C-alpha positions as CSV (number, residue, x, y, z in Angstrom):
1,M,10.8,-9.7,13.1
2,S,7.2,-11.6,12.0
3,G,5.4,-9.9,9.0
4,R,2.3,-8.8,11.1
5,S,4.8,-7.0,13.7
6,L,6.6,-5.5,11.1
7,R,3.1,-4.0,9.3
8,R,2.6,-2.9,12.9
9,H,5.5,-0.6,13.2
10,V,5.2,0.7,9.7
11,T,1.3,2.1,10.4
12,S,2.3,3.3,14.7
13,G,5.4,5.2,12.3
14,L,3.1,6.6,9.7
15,M,0.1,7.4,11.9
16,T,2.7,8.8,14.1
17,G,4.4,11.3,11.8
18,L,1.0,12.0,9.8
19,V,-0.1,13.3,13.2
20,A,2.6,15.2,13.9
21,A,3.0,16.7,10.8
22,L,-0.9,18.3,10.9
23,S,0.3,19.2,14.7
24,F,2.9,21.2,12.9
25,T,0.4,22.7,10.1
26,A,-1.3,23.8,13.0
27,V,1.2,25.4,14.4
28,L,2.7,27.2,11.4
29,A,-0.4,28.8,10.5
30,L,-0.7,30.6,14.0
31,V,3.1,31.3,13.2
32,L,2.8,33.0,10.0
33,I,-0.1,35.5,11.5
34,L,1.5,36.3,14.2
35,G,4.7,36.3,12.1
36,D,2.6,38.6,9.8
37,L,1.2,40.7,12.0
38,I,4.3,42.0,13.3
39,A,6.1,42.2,10.1
40,K,3.6,45.2,8.9
41,G,2.2,46.2,11.9
42,A,5.7,46.5,14.7
43,S,6.4,49.2,13.4
44,S,3.9,51.7,14.1
45,L,3.5,51.0,17.5
46,N,4.4,53.9,19.2
47,W,3.4,56.1,22.2
48,D,0.6,58.1,20.3
49,F,-0.5,54.8,18.7
50,F,-1.6,53.9,22.5
51,T,-2.2,57.2,24.4
52,K,-4.2,59.2,21.3
53,N,-7.4,59.2,20.0
54,P,-8.0,58.7,15.8
55,V,-6.8,62.1,14.3
56,P,-9.4,63.8,11.2
57,T,-9.4,62.2,7.7
58,G,-6.4,62.8,5.7
59,Q,-4.3,63.8,8.9
60,T,-1.5,61.6,9.6
61,G,-0.1,60.2,13.0
62,G,-2.9,59.5,16.2
63,G,-3.5,56.1,17.7
64,V,-6.5,54.0,18.9
65,A,-6.2,54.8,22.5
66,N,-10.5,55.1,22.5
67,A,-10.6,51.4,20.6
68,I,-8.6,50.2,23.0
69,V,-10.1,50.9,26.3
70,G,-13.5,50.1,24.8
71,T,-12.3,46.7,23.9
72,G,-11.7,46.5,27.7
73,V,-14.7,47.9,28.8
74,I,-17.3,46.3,26.4
75,V,-15.2,42.6,26.7
76,G,-15.4,42.7,30.0
77,L,-18.7,43.8,31.0
78,A,-19.7,40.7,28.8
79,A,-17.3,38.6,30.8
80,L,-19.3,39.9,33.7
81,F,-22.4,39.2,32.1
82,G,-22.1,36.2,30.4
83,L,-19.2,34.0,32.8
84,P,-21.4,33.2,35.6
85,V,-24.3,32.0,33.7
86,G,-22.1,30.0,31.0
87,V,-20.0,28.0,34.3
88,G,-22.9,28.1,36.1
89,T,-25.2,26.4,33.6
90,G,-22.7,23.9,32.4
91,L,-22.6,23.1,36.1
92,Y,-25.9,22.5,36.5
93,L,-25.6,20.3,32.8
94,A,-22.9,18.1,34.0
95,E,-24.5,17.7,37.5
96,Y,-27.7,17.7,37.7
97,G,-29.1,17.8,33.8
98,S,-30.2,14.5,32.8
99,G,-34.0,15.1,32.9
100,R,-35.8,16.7,29.8
101,L,-35.1,20.3,31.1
102,G,-31.5,19.5,30.8
103,W,-31.8,18.3,27.2
104,V,-33.6,21.8,26.3
105,V,-31.3,23.5,27.8
106,R,-28.1,21.7,25.7
107,F,-30.1,21.9,22.3
108,V,-31.0,25.3,22.8
109,A,-27.1,26.2,23.5
110,D,-25.7,23.7,20.6
111,V,-27.8,25.7,18.3
112,L,-26.9,29.1,19.5
113,N,-22.8,27.9,19.2
114,G,-24.0,27.9,15.5
115,T,-25.6,31.2,14.9
116,P,-23.8,33.4,13.0
117,S,-22.5,36.7,15.0
118,I,-24.6,39.0,12.6
119,V,-27.8,37.3,13.9
120,I,-27.0,37.5,17.6
121,G,-26.5,41.4,16.8
122,I,-29.5,42.0,15.1
123,F,-31.3,40.0,17.7
124,A,-29.6,42.7,20.2
125,W,-30.1,45.4,18.1
126,T,-34.3,44.8,18.3
127,W,-34.4,44.0,21.4
128,L,-32.0,46.2,23.1
129,V,-31.1,49.6,21.0
130,R,-34.2,50.2,19.3
131,P,-36.0,50.1,22.8
132,M,-33.3,52.5,24.4
133,K,-33.4,54.3,21.5
134,G,-29.6,54.5,21.2
135,Y,-26.8,52.7,20.2
136,S,-24.3,51.9,23.5
137,A,-21.3,50.0,24.8
138,L,-24.4,48.3,27.6
139,A,-25.9,46.7,24.5
140,G,-22.9,45.7,22.7
141,S,-21.6,43.7,26.2
142,A,-24.9,42.2,25.8
143,A,-24.9,40.7,22.2
144,L,-21.4,39.6,23.4
145,A,-22.2,38.1,26.4
146,A,-24.8,36.1,24.1
147,L,-22.3,34.2,22.1
148,M,-20.3,33.7,25.4
149,V,-23.2,32.0,27.6
150,P,-23.1,29.1,25.1
151,M,-20.1,28.3,24.2
152,I,-19.1,28.2,28.5
153,A,-22.1,26.4,29.4
154,R,-21.6,23.0,26.7
155,T,-17.1,23.6,27.6
156,T,-17.8,23.4,31.7
157,E,-19.9,20.4,31.3
158,E,-17.8,18.7,29.4
159,M,-14.8,19.4,31.6
160,V,-17.4,18.7,35.4
161,R,-18.1,15.3,33.2
162,L,-14.4,14.3,33.5
163,V,-14.4,14.4,37.1
164,P,-14.2,11.2,38.7
165,H,-17.9,9.7,40.7
166,S,-15.2,8.5,43.4
167,L,-14.7,12.2,44.0
168,R,-18.0,13.0,44.6
169,E,-19.1,10.1,46.6
170,A,-16.4,10.7,48.8
171,A,-17.7,14.2,49.6
172,L,-21.8,12.5,49.9
173,A,-20.0,10.3,52.0
174,L,-18.5,12.4,54.0
175,G,-21.9,14.7,54.6
176,Y,-21.0,16.9,52.2
177,P,-25.1,18.0,50.2
178,R,-25.0,17.9,46.6
179,W,-25.1,21.4,46.0
180,R,-21.9,22.2,48.4
181,T,-19.5,18.8,46.8
182,S,-20.9,20.4,43.0
183,L,-19.4,24.0,44.7
184,R,-16.2,23.1,46.6
185,V,-14.7,19.8,45.3
186,V,-16.3,19.0,41.4
187,A,-15.5,22.5,40.3
188,R,-12.8,23.3,42.0
189,T,-11.6,19.8,40.7
190,A,-12.1,21.3,37.2
191,L,-10.9,24.5,38.0
192,A,-8.2,24.2,35.3
193,G,-10.9,22.8,32.4
194,I,-13.5,25.7,33.1
195,V,-10.7,28.3,33.6
196,T,-9.4,27.4,29.7
197,G,-13.2,27.2,28.6
198,C,-13.8,30.9,29.8
199,L,-10.4,31.8,28.1
200,V,-12.0,30.2,24.8
201,G,-15.1,32.6,25.3
202,V,-13.1,35.6,25.9
203,A,-11.4,35.3,23.1
204,R,-13.8,34.4,20.4
205,I,-15.9,37.7,21.6
206,A,-12.8,39.8,21.5
207,G,-12.5,39.4,17.7
208,E,-16.5,40.1,17.5
209,T,-17.6,42.8,14.9
210,A,-20.9,42.4,13.6
211,P,-22.3,42.2,16.9
212,L,-20.8,45.7,17.8
213,I,-21.7,47.5,14.5
214,F,-25.5,46.9,15.2
215,T,-25.2,47.9,19.4
216,A,-21.8,49.9,20.0
217,L,-21.7,51.5,16.7
218,G,-18.2,53.2,17.5
219,N,-16.9,56.3,18.1
220,Q,-14.2,58.6,17.4
221,N,-13.9,60.2,20.6
222,F,-12.3,58.4,23.7
223,T,-15.7,57.5,26.4
224,T,-16.0,55.4,29.5
225,N,-20.0,56.4,29.6
226,I,-21.2,52.4,28.6
227,T,-25.3,53.9,27.8
228,Q,-23.2,56.0,24.9
229,P,-21.7,54.8,21.1
230,M,-18.3,53.2,22.4
231,Q,-15.5,52.5,19.8
232,T,-13.3,48.8,20.1
233,L,-10.4,47.6,18.0
234,P,-12.0,44.9,16.0
235,H,-14.4,47.1,14.9
236,Q,-11.6,50.3,14.3
237,I,-9.7,47.8,12.2
238,Y,-13.1,46.6,10.1
239,E,-13.0,50.5,9.3
240,Y,-9.6,51.2,8.9
241,A,-8.6,47.7,6.7
242,T,-12.0,48.8,4.3
243,G,-10.5,52.7,4.1
244,P,-8.8,54.0,1.1
245,F,-5.5,55.8,3.3
246,E,-2.6,54.0,3.5
247,E,-2.4,55.7,7.0
248,W,-5.5,53.8,7.8
249,H,-4.2,50.3,6.2
250,R,-1.2,50.8,9.0
251,L,-3.1,51.5,11.9
252,A,-5.5,48.5,11.4
253,W,-2.1,46.2,11.5
254,A,-1.0,47.6,14.3
255,S,-4.8,47.3,15.9
256,A,-4.4,43.9,15.0
257,L,-1.3,43.0,16.8
258,V,-2.6,44.7,19.4
259,L,-5.8,43.2,20.0
260,M,-3.4,39.7,19.3
261,G,-1.3,39.8,22.3
262,L,-4.0,41.2,24.5
263,V,-5.3,37.5,23.5
264,L,-2.5,36.1,24.3
265,L,-1.3,37.7,27.5
266,L,-5.4,37.0,29.0
267,G,-4.0,33.8,28.3
268,V,-0.6,33.5,29.8
269,T,-2.2,35.3,32.6
270,A,-5.3,33.0,33.4
271,R,-2.6,29.5,33.1
272,W,0.1,31.1,35.6
273,A,-2.4,32.0,37.7
274,I,-3.7,28.5,38.4
275,R,-0.4,27.0,37.9
276,Q,0.3,29.2,40.9
277,R,-2.7,28.2,42.9
278,H,-2.0,24.8,42.5
279,G,1.3,25.0,43.5
280,A,-0.1,27.0,46.8
281,A,-1.8,24.0,47.7
282,R,0.8,22.3,47.0
């Protein structure tokens, strides 16, 4: 083996080892977080935790049923508002966004992606909470949707751009109009990547606290009225973790574990659905 070949093999081995070590470090961080949550929060999970509301200060027991339902309602409404807008914007940018308008939309999306979530919360408080003269789950959903849209738009754009141009040309040659080609051919081909981007957006907003403090505020009672204040798991974790009672700390760890589990379940379910769809197509 020549000197140059030996150096290439050594360099390749070193870089492969470095990438493997960095990948292991990234996975290790997730494993440690999950392990810590399980160790400190799993013992507090019981039927009462999922079915009962918080008890008065100083008492033991109770649960976070109001926060679990509130998280589902607010995040669900945010996804209902944000996913169509984000995916549609991403498709527009990838297929038709080569002009000045496309450049402006990309610039605004990039700026919003870097905007702190608390700024979005203050903005939502100014334009939604004050005019409505009250905090509400609807205002919280709007704030979370505003956080979701730019991330999904840019992710969708990148996924759509990965679709080979030959598919577009083939569809257009068969007489498909351009808008139908974008929706029926390009979007379906990039579906897996688009769904992954949507999951990332939902996972991000599911753990947000600052915007909800300014909009949904929180509620110790169980409610599904979207025009009233509503509790969420992130807000509940914040209140319990910063409180002076050991019972609150115990429930905060359990709530964090449940929140992580909900995000994980969402990702697994979506990937299973995509696999089933593509398997049926084949």
